C-alpha positions in Angstrom: -4.6 14.9 28.9 -4.4 18.7 28.9 -4.8 20.9 25.9 -1.6 21.7 23.9 -1.3 24.6 21.5 0.2 24.0 18.0 3.7 25.2 18.8 3.9 22.7 21.7 3.1 19.7 19.6 5.5 17.4 17.7 4.2 14.7 15.4 6.8 12.1 14.6 6.6 8.8 12.8 8.9 5.9 13.6 9.9 4.3 10.1 12.5 2.0 8.7 13.2 -1.6 8.0 11.4 -4.4 9.8 13.2 -5.7 12.9 15.1 -2.6 13.7 13.3 -1.8 16.9 10.7 0.8 16.0 8.0 -0.6 18.2 10.5 -1.1 21.0 11.6 2.5 20.8 8.0 3.6 21.0 7.5 1.5 24.0 10.7 2.9 25.6 9.5 6.5 25.0 6.1 5.7 26.7 7.9 4.1 29.5 10.5 6.8 30.1 7.8 9.6 29.8 5.7 7.9 32.4 2.7 7.0 30.2 3.2 3.3 31.1 4.6 1.8 34.3 6.0 -1.4 32.8 7.8 -1.7 29.5 6.5 -4.4 27.2 8.4 -6.4 24.7 7.4 -7.3 21.1 8.5 -10.9 21.7 6.1 -11.1 24.7 3.2 -9.5 22.6 2.4 -7.0 25.3 3.5 -3.6 23.8 1.1 -0.6 23.6 1.6 -0.2 19.8 1.2 -3.8 18.7 -2.2 -4.8 20.0 -3.8 -6.6 17.0 -4.0 -10.4 17.7 -1.9 -11.1 14.5 0.8 -8.6 15.7 1.1 -10.2 19.1 1.2 -13.7 17.5 3.8 -12.8 14.8 5.9 -10.3 16.9 5.8 -7.8 14.0 3.9 -4.6 13.4 1.1 -4.9 10.8 -0.7 -1.6 11.3 0.3 1.9 12.2 -0.6 2.9 15.7 -0.6 6.3 17.5 0.3 7.2 21.1 1.0 10.6 22.7 3.6 11.4 25.3 4.0 14.5 27.4 7.6 15.6 27.8 8.8 19.1 29.0 5.5 20.8 28.4 5.3 19.3 24.9 3.0 16.8 23.4 4.8 14.3 21.2 2.5 12.2 19.0 4.3 9.0 18.1 3.2 7.1 15.1 4.6 3.6 15.0 4.6 2.1 11.5 5.2 -1.4 10.1 8.5 -2.0 8.5 7.8 -5.2 6.5 7.1 -4.4 2.9 3.7 -6.2 2.7 2.3 -3.6 5.1 3.9 -0.5 3.7 0.4 0.6 2.6 -0.5 1.1 6.3 2.8 2.8 7.0 1.7 5.5 4.4 -0.7 7.0 6.9 2.3 7.7 9.2 4.0 10.0 6.7 0.8 12.0 6.4 0.0 12.2 10.2 3.6 13.2 11.1 5.7 16.3 10.5 9.0 14.5 11.0 10.2 11.0 10.4 12.6 9.2 12.7 14.3 6.6 10.6 15.4 3.8 12.8 18.6 1.9 11.8 20.5 -0.8 13.7 23.9 -0.3 15.0 24.8 -3.6 13.5 22.9 -3.4 10.2 23.2 0.3 9.3 21.6 1.6 6.2 19.0 -0.9 5.0 16.5 -1.1 2.1 13.7 -0.2 4.5 15.6 2.8 5.6 16.2 3.9 2.1 12.5 3.5 1.3 11.7 5.5 4.4 13.9 8.3 3.4 12.3 8.4 -0.1 8.8 8.3 1.3 9.6 11.1 3.9 11.1 13.3 1.1 8.0 12.7 -1.1 5.7 13.6 1.8 7.7 16.7 2.5 8.3 16.0 6.2 11.5 16.5 8.1 14.0 13.6 8.8 16.2 12.3 11.6 18.1 9.0 12.0 18.1 7.1 15.3 20.9 4.4 15.5 19.4 1.8 17.7 20.8 -1.2 19.6 24.0 0.5 20.5 24.4 -2.0 23.4 24.7 -5.0 21.2 28.0 -6.7 20.5 29.9 -5.7 17.3 28.0 -2.5 16.7 30.0 0.2 14.9 28.6 3.7 15.0 31.2 5.2 12.7 30.5 2.5 10.1 26.7 3.3 10.2 27.3 7.1 9.9 29.7 6.5 7.0 27.0 4.5 5.1 24.5 7.3 5.7 26.9 10.0 4.5 27.9 8.0 1.4 24.2 7.8 0.5 22.9 11.1 1.5 26.0 13.4 1.7 26.5 16.5 3.8 22.8 16.6 5.0 23.7 13.9 7.5 24.6 15.8 10.8 25.8 13.8 13.8 24.6 15.5 17.0 25.6 12.8 19.4 28.5 10.4 19.8 28.6 7.1 21.8 30.7 6.8 25.0 31.6 3.2 24.6 29.9 0.8 22.3 28.3 -2.7 22.5 28.6 -4.1 26.0 30.7 -1.1 27.0 28.0 1.4 25.9 27.7 3.7 29.0 26.8 7.2 27.7 26.2 9.7 25.0 28.2 12.8 24.2 26.2 15.8 23.1 28.2 17.6 20.3 26.4 20.9 20.6 26.8 21.3 24.4 30.1 19.4 24.4 28.9 17.4 27.5 28.8 13.7 28.2 25.8 12.0 29.7 25.7 8.6 31.5 22.7 6.4 32.1 21.0 6.1 35.5 17.9 4.0 35.0 15.3 6.2 33.1 17.3 9.3 33.9 20.7 10.6 32.8 23.5 12.2 34.6 26.5 14.3 33.4 29.7 12.4 33.2 33.2 13.0 31.8 33.9 11.6 28.3 37.2 10.1 27.0 39.6 12.6 25.2 39.2 10.8 21.9 35.4 11.3 22.0 35.9 15.0 22.8 38.4 15.5 20.0 36.1 13.8 17.5 33.2 16.0 18.8 35.3 19.1 18.2 35.9 18.1 14.6 32.1 17.4 14.0 31.1 20.6 15.9 32.9 22.7 13.2 30.9 21.1 10.4 27.7 21.5 12.5 28.4 25.3 12.9 29.0 25.6 9.2 25.7 23.7 8.5 23.8 25.9 10.9 25.2 29.0 9.4 24.2 28.0 5.8 20.5 27.9 6.8 20.2 31.4 8.1 21.5 34.5 6.3 22.1 36.5 9.4 24.1 33.6 10.9 26.0 33.2 7.5 27.1 36.8 7.6 28.2 36.5 11.3 30.1 33.3 10.4 32.0 34.9 7.5 32.9 37.9 9.6 34.7 35.6 12.0 32.4 36.0 14.9 31.8 33.0 17.1 28.3 31.5 16.9 26.5 31.1 20.2 24.7 27.9 21.2 21.5 29.7 20.5 22.7 30.6 17.0 23.7 27.1 16.3 20.4 25.7 17.5 18.4 28.2 15.5 20.4 27.4 12.3 19.9 23.7 12.8 16.2 24.0 13.5 15.7 25.9 10.2 17.7 23.4 8.3 15.9 20.4 9.8 12.5 22.0 9.1 13.5 22.6 5.5 15.1 19.2 5.0 18.6 20.5 4.4 19.9 19.0 7.8 19.2 15.4 8.8 20.4 14.9 12.5 21.7 11.5 13.8 20.8 10.4 17.3 21.6 7.2 19.0 20.7 4.9 21.9 19.4 1.5 22.8 15.6 1.3 23.0 15.2 -2.1 24.8 17.2 -1.0 28.0 16.0 2.6 27.5 19.5 4.0 27.2 19.5 7.5 25.8 15.7 7.6 25.3 15.2 10.7 27.6 18.0 12.5 25.5 16.1 11.5 22.3 12.9 13.0 23.8 14.8 16.2 24.6 16.1 16.4 21.1 12.6 15.8 19.5 11.4 18.8 21.6 14.4 20.9 20.8 15.1 20.2 17.1 12.1 18.7 15.3 9.5 21.2 13.9 6.0 21.8 15.3 3.1 21.4 12.9 3.0 25.2 12.1 6.5 25.0 10.7 5.5 22.1 8.3 1.8 22.1 7.4 1.1 24.0 4.2 -1.7 22.3 2.2 -3.9 23.4 -0.5 -7.6 22.6 -0.4 -10.6 23.5 -2.7 -13.9 25.0 -1.8 -17.1 23.6 -3.5 -16.8 26.5 -5.9 -13.3 25.4 -6.9 -11.6 28.2 -5.1 -8.1 27.4 -3.7 -7.4 27.8 0.0 -4.2 27.3 1.9 -4.1 25.8 5.4 -1.0 26.3 7.6 -1.9 24.8 11.0 -3.2 28.1 12.2 -5.8 27.8 15.0 -7.5 31.0 13.8 -8.5 29.4 10.6 -11.8 27.6 10.1 -11.5 23.9 11.3 -10.3 21.4 8.7 -8.9 18.0 9.1 -8.1 14.9 7.0 -8.7 11.3 8.0 -5.5 9.3 7.4 -6.5 6.0 8.9 -9.7 4.1 9.7 -9.9 1.3 12.3 -12.9 -1.1 12.2 -14.3 -2.9 15.0 -17.4 -5.3 14.8 -18.7 -4.0 18.1 -17.6 -0.3 18.2 -18.0 0.5 14.6 -15.3 2.6 13.0 -12.7 5.0 14.5 -11.5 7.7 12.1 -8.0 8.9 12.9 -7.3 12.4 11.6 -4.8 15.3 11.7 -6.1 18.9 12.1 -4.7 21.0 9.3 -6.2 24.2 10.5 -8.5 25.6 13.2 -9.5 23.7 16.3 -12.0 21.0 17.2 -14.2 21.2 20.3 -16.7 18.7 21.6 -20.2 19.7 20.2 -18.8 21.6 17.3 -20.8 21.3 14.0 -18.7 19.6 11.3 -19.3 18.1 7.9 -17.6 15.7 5.4 -16.3 17.9 2.7 -16.0 15.1 0.1 -19.6 13.8 0.7 -21.1 17.2 1.4 -22.9 15.8 4.4 -22.9 16.8 8.1 -21.3 14.4 10.6 -22.1 14.1 14.3 -19.8 12.9 17.1 -20.1 12.5 20.8 -16.5 12.4 22.0 -13.1 13.5 20.8 -10.4 11.0 21.4 -6.7 10.8 21.3 -5.4 7.2 20.8 -2.8 5.5 22.9 -2.4 2.3 21.0 -5.9 0.7 21.3 -6.8 2.8 24.3 -9.0 5.8 23.7 -8.6 8.9 25.8 -11.3 11.5 25.8 -10.4 15.2 25.4 -12.5 18.3 25.1 -10.5 20.1 22.5 -7.6 19.6 20.0 -5.5 22.4 18.4 -4.3 22.8 14.9 -1.6 20.2 14.0 -2.9 17.7 16.6 -3.9 14.1 16.0 -7.2 12.8 17.2 -10.0 10.2 16.5 -13.8 10.3 16.1 -16.0 7.2 16.4 -18.9 6.0 14.3 -18.9 8.8 11.6 -21.6 7.9 9.1 -20.1 9.1 5.8 -16.4 9.2 6.3 -13.6 7.0 4.9 -9.9 7.2 4.8 -8.7 10.2 2.8 -11.9 12.3 3.4 -11.8 15.9 4.7 -13.6 17.0 7.8 -14.4 20.7 8.0 -16.4 23.5 9.5 -20.0 23.2 8.5 -20.0 26.8 7.2 -16.6 26.6 5.5 -16.5 23.4 3.4 -13.2 22.4 1.9 -11.6 19.3 0.3 -8.0 18.4 0.4 -6.2 16.3 -2.2 -6.5 12.4 -2.1 -3.9 10.4 -0.2 -1.6 8.4 -2.5 -1.5 4.8 -1.1 0.6 2.2 -2.9 -1.2 0.2 -5.5 -1.8 -3.6 -5.0 0.6 -5.8 -6.8 -0.7 -9.3 -6.2 -4.2 -10.8 -6.6 -5.5 -14.1 -5.3 -8.9 -15.8 -5.5 -10.9 -15.9 -2.2 -13.9 -17.8 -1.0 -15.6 -18.8 2.2 -14.2 -21.8 3.9 -17.7 -23.0 5.0 -20.7 -23.1 2.7 -23.4 -20.6 3.6 -20.9 -18.1 5.0 -20.2 -16.3 1.7 -22.2 -13.1 2.6 -20.4 -12.7 6.0 -17.0 -13.3 4.5 -17.5 -10.7 1.7 -19.1 -8.3 4.1 -16.1 -8.6 6.5 -13.6 -8.3 3.7 -15.3 -5.0 2.5 -15.1 -3.6 6.1 -11.4 -4.5 6.2 -10.9 -2.7 2.8 -12.3 0.5 4.5 -9.5 0.1 7.0 -6.6 -0.6 4.6 -6.7 1.3 1.2 -3.9 -0.8 -0.2 -6.3 -3.9 0.0 -9.0 -4.3 -2.6 -11.8 -6.9 -3.2 -13.6 -7.2 -6.5 -15.5 -9.7 -8.6 -13.5 -10.7 -11.7 -15.3 -9.8 -14.9 -13.4 -12.4 -16.8 -13.9 -15.5 -14.4 -16.3 -16.4 -11.6 -13.5 -15.6 -9.0 -13.8 -13.0 -6.3 -10.3 -11.5 -6.2 -8.5 -9.9 -3.3 -5.5 -7.7 -4.1 -2.8 -6.5 -1.8 1.0 -5.8 -1.4 2.1 -9.3 -0.9 1.0 -12.9 0.0 1.6 -12.2 3.7 -0.5 -9.0 3.4 -3.5 -11.1 2.1 -2.8 -13.9 4.6 -3.0 -11.5 7.5 -6.2 -9.9 6.1 -7.8 -13.4 6.2 -6.7 -13.8 9.8 -8.1 -10.5 10.7 -11.3 -11.5 9.1 -11.4 -14.5 11.4 -10.4 -12.5 14.6 -12.8 -9.7 14.0 -15.8 -11.2 12.3 -15.6 -14.9 13.3 -15.6 -16.3 9.7 -12.8 -17.9 7.6 -11.7 -17.4 4.1 -9.3 -19.4 2.0 -7.0 -18.1 -0.7 -6.0 -19.8 -3.9 -4.5 -19.0 -7.3 -6.9 -17.1 -9.5 -8.3 -18.7 -12.7 -6.5 -17.5 -15.8 -9.1 -16.0 -18.2 -8.0 -18.1 -21.3 -9.8 -17.8 -24.5 -10.3 -20.0 -27.5 -10.4 -19.3 -31.3 -10.2 -21.1 -34.6 -7.4 -20.9 -37.3 -9.2 -22.1 -40.5 -12.5 -21.8 -42.4 -15.0 -24.7 -42.2 -18.6 -25.3 -43.2 -20.9 -27.2 -40.7 -24.3 -28.6 -40.7 -26.6 -28.6 -37.6 -29.9 -30.4 -37.7 -32.3 -30.7 -34.7 -35.2 -33.1 -35.3 -37.4 -34.5 -32.5 -40.8 -36.1 -32.9 -43.1 -36.7 -30.0 -46.8 -36.6 -29.4 -48.2 -33.5 -30.9 -45.8 -30.9 -32.4 -42.3 -32.0 -33.0 -39.1 -29.9 -33.2 -37.3 -29.2 -36.3 -34.4 -26.8 -37.2 -31.8 -27.2 -39.9 -28.8 -24.8 -40.6 -25.6 -24.7 -42.7 -23.1 -22.2 -41.2 -19.6 -21.4 -42.3 -17.1 -20.5 -39.5 -13.9 -18.6 -40.0 -11.4 -16.7 -37.9 -11.7 -12.8 -37.9 -8.5 -11.1 -39.0 -9.9 -7.8 -40.5 -11.8 -6.5 -37.4 -11.6 -5.9 -33.7 -14.8 -7.7 -33.1 -14.9 -11.0 -31.1 -17.9 -12.3 -32.9 -19.7 -11.5 -36.1 -22.8 -13.1 -37.4 -23.6 -12.7 -41.2 -26.9 -13.7 -42.8 -26.5 -14.9 -46.4 -29.6 -17.0 -46.6 -31.4 -16.7 -50.0 -34.8 -17.9 -51.1 -36.2 -18.3 -47.6 -34.3 -21.5 -46.9 -34.4 -20.4 -43.3 -37.5 -18.3 -42.6 -36.8 -14.7 -41.6 -38.4 -15.2 -38.2 -36.0 -17.8 -37.1 -32.6 -16.1 -38.2 -32.4 -14.1 -34.9 -32.8 -17.4 -33.0 -29.8 -18.8 -35.0 -27.7 -15.8 -34.0 -28.8 -16.0 -30.4 -28.0 -19.7 -30.3 -24.5 -19.0 -31.6 -23.9 -16.1 -29.2 -24.9 -18.4 -26.3 -22.6 -21.2 -27.6 -19.4 -19.2 -28.0 -19.4 -18.6 -24.2 -18.1 -22.2 -23.9 -15.3 -23.2 -26.3 -14.9 -26.6 -27.7 -11.3 -27.3 -26.3 -11.6 -26.4 -22.6 -14.8 -24.5 -22.2 -13.2 -21.0 -22.3 -15.0 -18.3 -24.3 -14.5 -18.4 -28.1 -13.3 -15.1 -29.7 -12.4 -13.7 -33.1 -14.9 -15.9 -34.9 -17.3 -15.1 -37.9 -20.3 -17.3 -38.4 -22.1 -17.0 -41.8 -25.6 -18.6 -42.1 -25.9 -19.5 -45.8 -28.5 -22.3 -46.0 -30.9 -24.4 -44.1 -34.5 -25.8 -44.1 -37.6 -25.7 -42.0 -40.8 -27.4 -41.3 -44.2 -25.5 -41.5 -45.4 -27.0 -38.3 -42.5 -28.3 -36.1 -40.0 -25.5 -36.7 -39.5 -23.1 -33.7 -37.0 -20.6 -32.3 -35.8 -23.1 -29.8 -35.2 -25.8 -32.5 -33.1 -23.4 -34.6 -31.1 -22.3 -31.5 -30.3 -26.0 -30.8 -29.4 -26.5 -34.5 -27.0 -23.5 -34.4 -25.3 -25.0 -31.3 -24.9 -28.3 -33.0 -23.4 -26.6 -36.0 -21.1 -24.6 -33.7 -19.7 -27.7 -31.9 -19.2 -29.6 -35.2 -17.6 -26.7 -37.1 -15.3 -25.3 -34.4 -14.0 -28.7 -33.5 -12.9 -29.1 -37.2 -11.6 -25.5 -37.5 -8.2 -26.1 -35.9 -9.2 -24.6 -32.5 -6.4 -23.2 -30.3 -6.1 -21.9 -26.8 -5.3 -18.2 -26.1 -3.7 -16.7 -23.0 -3.6 -13.0 -21.8 -0.2 -11.3 -22.4 0.8 -8.4 -20.1 3.2 -5.6 -20.5 5.6 -5.6 -17.6 7.6 -2.6 -16.6 10.1 -3.4 -13.9 12.2 -0.7 -12.2 15.4 -1.9 -10.6 18.9 -0.9 -9.5 21.5 -1.7 -12.2 23.1 -4.6 -10.2 19.9 -6.7 -10.5 19.5 -6.3 -14.2 20.9 -9.7 -15.2 18.9 -11.6 -12.6 15.6 -9.9 -13.5 16.1 -10.3 -17.3 17.0 -14.0 -16.8 13.9 -14.5 -14.6 11.6 -12.9 -17.2 13.0 -15.2 -19.9 12.3 -18.2 -17.7 8.7 -16.9 -17.4 8.3 -17.1 -21.3 8.7 -13.3 -21.4 10.0 -11.2 -24.3 12.3 -8.2 -23.4 11.1 -5.2 -25.4 13.8 -2.7 -24.1 15.6 -1.0 -21.2 15.4 2.6 -20.2 17.5 4.5 -17.7 15.3 6.0 -14.9 17.5 8.4 -12.8 19.9 6.0 -11.2 17.6 3.0 -11.8 16.9 0.9 -14.9 13.5 0.1 -16.3 13.1 -3.3 -18.0 10.1 -3.4 -20.4 8.8 -6.9 -21.3 5.7 -8.9 -22.4 4.9 -11.9 -20.2 2.0 -14.3 -20.0 -0.3 -13.6 -17.1 -0.1 -17.2 -16.1 3.6 -16.7 -15.2 3.4 -13.5 -13.1 0.6 -14.0 -10.6 3.0 -13.9 -7.7 5.7 -11.8 -9.3 5.6 -9.3 -6.5 7.0 -11.9 -4.0 9.7 -13.1 -6.4 10.8 -9.6 -7.5 11.1 -8.6 -3.8 13.2 -11.6 -3.1 15.4 -11.1 -6.2 16.1 -7.4 -5.5 16.1 -7.2 -1.7 12.8 -5.3 -2.1 14.5 -2.6 -4.1 12.6 -3.4 -7.4 9.0 -2.3 -8.3 6.8 -3.1 -11.2 3.6 -2.2 -13.1 1.7 -4.4 -15.5 -0.9 -3.6 -18.2 -3.0 -6.0 -20.3 -1.8 -6.0 -23.9 -3.6 -8.8 -25.9 -4.2 -12.5 -26.3 -1.7 -14.9 -27.8 -1.7 -18.6 -28.6 -0.7 -20.9 -25.8 2.3 -23.2 -26.6 1.1 -26.6 -27.5 2.7 -28.5 -24.5 1.2 -26.0 -22.0 -2.2 -25.9 -23.8 -2.4 -29.8 -23.4 -2.1 -29.5 -19.6 -4.6 -26.6 -19.4 -7.2 -28.5 -21.5 -6.6 -31.7 -19.5 -7.1 -29.9 -16.3 -10.3 -28.2 -17.6 -11.8 -31.5 -18.6 -10.9 -33.0 -15.1 -12.6 -30.1 -13.4 -15.6 -30.4 -15.5 -15.9 -34.1 -14.7 -15.6 -33.5 -11.0 -18.4 -30.9 -11.2 
């Protein structure tokens, strides 16, 4: 592949709801541009972009993939992203790699939740937007209805640049509103055709609005427009390009990806209208001294790039996919990792075409490339000129919202499983693995149950080991509700020295302190010799790790040692530790012990229309509604809910709100478990203990 300068590069990401044809569109663009000789299908599992075994098996995109096409002396880097919400974390890299988002909507479905989320994510990332109305060859499609839904949501920014000539089974061409010409389909190519009068009349109306839109984006054009001068085609194009680059104009294109109808016209429009990197990239970085520097995709600047995606392979190692934000990268160039402050060595520069790696000698500012086997680099890191170090801001990936326990399926493979999972966490920043401080569980966290299930399948496919998921243990606690006095006596006689320890301890709940355990020494007269009192405290601290009801840690308990006795020969630290444990078991069993559960603060953000369903669902989960707050067109419901009821809340909320809802949760405190639920938890704990 030849070298392309910054102005001849277009970086686009295909985004939107799952099932709208993003991967099919990418495949059509690769086919029409001549990159591939045969067009694959997602249902056959043979597309360029969906190459992971799980993608080919499930017929959905799971990871973002990159492939370049060359069209009219322009390099178009296509980033195909997953549309299913469990994999939205991987889609995030697409917004950073691209300068424009093409939001794919169906001619039947129109504006969907995924399209709305893609609009919001594109706006947040500061990249340009365009809509592509796909599947125009399907029965019952309605282009006008789709456009009306877009305009209703996003107003006058929506600018229709193409109209269909026929729809559904009669879809035979596209009318270009700027040129006022019709184009029919002839295999991969297009030919000029005449359009029906009603299409031309409609185009005339739309064109007036387009001219006004174009004039609004350029002062010179605005002046010309108000003076009554007719804007030339070049004037209109210039005004639209400025508006698209600044986000004030969002063009609407159309076609049918599967039969490649209108795809060459789409490629033409990408080259014509969507901005090159130098029109979009403006990012601030910091030098090691804290000085601010601004990068603008200028090839004359020192080299600097950011890694937006990492692909792991057990045989090849890692591939770091990056976008150059300034300067150029040439084979043999000295670079360093700005975050780690360490030099990186690389042998080849690649551009990715799905899973295929194409070697190149040089890449310009704004281009997308990949380097293999970097030693110190992870997703989000900055690569830079060795003599001009810089660090760019961290990438914001979505936070995990569901956690499940994970373990090796086969005994003895634990080390391989956890090593593999940690490698996959490097590849997917929205996936995390950690050991629970509260329980013995190893927890994996992600964006949904399907996300975690696919991670386990990737583990099997890439590293040859299997893991199983289960509900995590809930970190229950136990405490007591009344004051009691207990006597613990350990006496054992055998040949030689015996064992003797005798203590009287008062146990009571703690209400006046934040401490979980307090030991008080009130022994007088040496009833328990001073050298054995630390052993009593140690015995109690070891004992409270296992409660008397279900074996959960005991909290909020004060133990006061007030009496006891000893033997001049047989007493020992071990004997007093055992005596303390006996007193603990006797005393706490009689002190009205109860089970406690963790309570979390839940903040759910939803559209108004789902308020009733969400509140009703929280009530069913033993939750307490604390309040509701308006949040800019949305509503925030604040509640307190037991952790036991919200392990899989992410899946349920997505279902209830058609994926429009989101939530955050924070630990608040422990509260007593209702008696009927406590009985079940205790019974299960005893059963588990017997099985062990």
